[in-house]
N, C-alpha and C positions, 0 to 999 in steps of 0.2 A: 573605526568601522570601515569595511572595504565598500567601495562604491562599485556597482556592477554596470559595467558599460553596456552600450547599445548592442555590440555583437554578442556579448554573454546573454543579454536577455533574449535575443533572437535565437542563440542556440538552445536555450532553455524552452522557448515556445514551440520548437520542432523536435525536441528530444524524444525518443521513443521510451516509455516507461515499461518496465518489467516488473510485475508485482505478483507476490505470493501471499495468500491469506490463509492462515492456518486455524481452523475451527475444531469444535468437539461436537459432531453430530448435528442435530437439530434443536440445540438449547436456544433460549430466547436471545442471549447475548450473540451467538453465532449467527442466527437469522438476521439479527439487526445490523452485526458488521458487515454481512454480505450485501444486504440492501444498502447500506450507507456507502460502501466503497463502490458499488456499481453505479450508484447515482452520481457520485463525485467523479468517477472516470467518465462517465457519458456527458457530464455537464463541461468538465474542464480539459479531459484529454481524449475526447472523441477521435477515433482514428489513429491513435499513436500510442496505444498501450496494449499490453497483454496481461490479463488477469488470470492467475491459477488459484482454484480454491481447493484447498487440501484439508481432508477430514483426517485428524490424526487417529481416528479409530480404524479408519480404512487404510491408512498408510503411515503407520508408526515409524518405519525406518527413515522416511522423510523427516519426520518431526525430530527425531533423534539426530539426524545429520545436521539439522539447523539449531541444535542445542535449546530447544524451546522450553521456556520456564513458566510461562503463563499464556492462557489463550481467551479470546481470539487474538491473534498476532498478525499483523500485517508487515511484510518484509518488502521494502522497495530495493530490488537488486540494481536496476539501472534507471536513470543515470546515476552515476557515482556522486557523492558518497552514498553507500549503503545505509539504510535507515530501517529501524524497526519500531513499530507502534503496537501498543498493547491496549485492548479495550474494545467497544462495540462501534468505534469510529464515527460517534455522533456529533463530535465537535468539528464540523467540516473546516472552518476557518483555520484552527490549530493544525489540521491534518494537510490542508493545502500548503501551509507554511513549512512544516516538516518535510513535505515531499518536494519543496522548492518549486511549487507550480505558481505562487503568487509571491 
């Protein structure tokens, strides 16, 4: 297992996160996903993230461009590597690990 050095951790602590959340209208899962990711971002990434919420009904071309197969879907564009998470984003510990926040 690779050891993350102090410099790497500092870089991770100051990285700008670029997130896109694809949803389907006002379904219960979509509403939960929006609420959960906003809470995670405000708690752990305050001041260093951008979150774009995309309703696939309103912007089907963007959904097609990202080759979306399930919704809600969160895509972490930056910092690399890009990651995709499907679901209502209710498991915050799991999401923080996948996003490389903790």
